[in-house]
C-alpha positions as CSV (number, residue, x, y, z in Angstrom):
1,M,-0.4,0.1,0.0
2,R,1.5,3.7,-1.1
3,V,0.5,5.6,2.1
4,A,1.2,9.3,1.2
5,I,1.5,11.9,4.2
6,Y,0.7,15.3,3.1
7,P,1.4,17.8,6.4
8,G,0.1,21.0,7.0
9,T,-1.2,24.0,8.7
10,F,-4.0,24.5,6.8
11,D,-5.3,27.5,8.1
12,P,-7.9,27.2,6.5
13,I,-7.8,24.4,3.7
14,T,-8.4,26.3,0.2
15,N,-9.2,25.3,-3.1
16,G,-5.1,25.1,-3.7
17,H,-5.3,22.6,-0.7
18,L,-7.9,20.3,-2.6
19,D,-6.4,21.0,-5.9
20,V,-2.8,19.1,-4.5
21,I,-5.1,16.7,-2.5
22,S,-6.4,15.4,-5.8
23,R,-3.2,15.3,-7.3
24,A,-2.0,13.3,-4.9
25,L,-4.9,10.6,-4.3
26,A,-3.6,9.7,-8.1
27,L,-0.2,8.8,-6.5
28,S,-1.4,7.4,-3.3
29,D,-3.5,4.4,-1.6
30,L,-4.1,6.2,1.2
31,L,-3.3,9.5,1.8
32,I,-3.5,10.8,5.4
33,I,-3.6,14.9,5.9
34,A,-1.5,15.9,8.9
35,V,-2.7,19.1,10.3
36,A,0.4,20.5,12.3
37,E,-0.1,22.7,15.5
38,R,2.9,25.6,14.1
39,R,2.1,28.1,17.1
40,E,4.4,30.0,16.0
41,K,2.3,31.6,12.9
42,A,-0.4,32.2,15.4
43,P,-3.5,30.2,13.6
44,L,-7.4,31.7,13.2
45,F,-8.8,28.3,14.0
46,T,-7.3,25.7,16.6
47,T,-5.7,21.8,15.4
48,A,-9.1,20.9,16.5
49,E,-10.7,22.7,14.4
50,R,-8.6,22.6,11.3
51,V,-8.8,18.9,11.9
52,E,-12.7,19.3,11.9
53,L,-13.3,21.6,9.1
54,I,-11.1,19.2,7.0
55,K,-12.9,16.1,7.2
56,K,-16.0,18.2,6.7
57,V,-14.7,19.2,3.0
58,V,-12.7,15.9,2.2
59,S,-15.7,13.5,3.9
60,G,-16.8,10.7,1.5
61,E,-13.1,10.3,-0.3
62,P,-12.2,6.7,1.6
63,K,-8.6,7.0,0.6
64,I,-8.0,10.2,2.7
65,R,-7.9,10.6,6.8
66,V,-7.5,13.3,8.7
67,E,-5.1,13.7,11.6
68,D,-3.7,16.4,14.1
69,C,0.4,16.2,14.1
70,T,2.5,17.4,17.2
71,G,5.7,15.9,16.4
72,L,8.5,15.5,13.7
73,I,6.5,15.0,10.3
74,T,9.1,12.0,9.4
75,D,8.3,10.5,13.0
76,F,4.5,10.5,11.9
77,A,5.3,9.2,8.4
78,T,7.3,6.4,9.8
79,E,4.8,5.6,12.3
80,R,2.3,5.5,9.5
81,N,4.5,3.2,7.2
82,A,4.2,6.3,4.4
83,S,6.3,6.1,1.6
84,F,6.7,9.6,0.9
85,L,5.4,13.4,2.2
86,I,3.5,15.5,-0.5
87,R,4.4,19.0,-0.4
88,G,2.5,22.0,-2.5
89,L,4.9,24.6,-4.6
90,R,3.0,27.9,-5.4
91,A,5.9,29.9,-6.1
92,I,9.4,30.1,-6.4
93,S,9.5,31.4,-3.4
94,D,7.9,28.8,-1.3
95,F,10.9,26.5,-3.4
96,D,13.6,27.7,-1.3
97,Y,12.0,26.8,2.1
98,E,10.5,23.4,0.9
99,L,13.7,22.3,-0.8
100,Q,15.5,22.8,2.8
101,M,12.6,21.0,4.6
102,A,13.1,18.1,2.3
103,L,16.7,17.6,2.7
104,T,16.3,18.0,6.2
105,N,13.6,15.4,6.2
106,R,15.8,12.9,4.0
107,K,18.7,13.3,6.5
108,L,16.2,12.5,9.4
109,A,14.5,9.6,7.6
110,P,16.4,8.8,4.1
111,E,13.6,5.9,3.4
112,I,10.3,8.6,2.8
113,E,10.6,10.7,-0.3
114,T,9.1,14.3,-0.9
115,I,7.3,14.7,-3.9
116,F,6.4,18.5,-4.6
117,L,3.0,19.1,-6.3
118,M,2.0,22.4,-7.9
119,P,-1.5,23.2,-8.0
120,A,-3.4,24.3,-11.3
121,K,-3.1,27.7,-12.7
122,D,-6.3,28.9,-11.4
123,Y,-5.4,28.2,-7.9
124,I,-1.6,28.4,-7.2
125,F,-2.1,31.9,-6.3
126,I,-4.3,31.3,-3.1
127,S,-2.9,30.9,0.5
128,S,-4.7,30.6,3.6
129,S,-3.1,34.3,4.8
130,L,-5.0,35.7,1.8
131,V,-8.1,34.1,2.0
132,K,-8.6,34.8,5.8
133,E,-7.6,38.5,4.7
134,I,-10.1,38.6,2.3
135,A,-12.9,36.9,4.9
136,R,-11.8,39.5,7.3
137,L,-11.7,42.3,5.0
138,G,-15.6,41.4,4.0
139,G,-14.3,39.9,0.7
140,D,-16.2,37.2,-1.1
141,V,-13.9,34.0,-1.0
142,A,-16.4,31.6,-2.6
143,E,-13.5,31.1,-5.5
144,L,-10.9,30.3,-3.2
145,A,-12.1,28.2,-0.7
146,P,-14.5,25.4,-0.3
147,P,-17.9,26.4,1.0
148,A,-17.6,25.1,4.8
149,V,-14.7,27.3,5.2
150,E,-16.3,30.4,3.7
151,E,-19.2,30.1,6.4
152,I,-16.9,29.2,9.2
153,L,-14.9,32.4,7.8
154,K,-17.9,34.5,7.9
155,K,-19.4,33.3,11.7
156,R,-15.3,33.9,12.7
157,F,-15.4,37.9,11.3
158,S,-19.1,38.9,11.5
């Protein structure tokens, strides 16, 4: 079984994330979305809220599990017998950070590969930060995030 891990903060999950998820599903038998705590990013939603929101958005897809992740992603992946990590790349600016992380992860767990996937051109500019800022200012995020995210952002910022 080819198990993939897609780690991130997903604060909140966007249509760009969903595009990467659909691409990752084609490469794996099981995709585990690992929701990282990352307190230094000062997330809008708690880890538990993000896990539940993602579960709601991807419900009905039997090849996906959603879990919280508090430790090293390499330990998380090893414990779940994952073969590879999925990382989304939006722009060249993402690549420097992602390359550093991939090489560090390779040092920690050489048996786990990192696969970089780019979202479709319609989603390449979308970030969770951008979605939150637009929603905070009363803008429409319907084309940037799934309906469940749009709904919870409206409630959070009303």
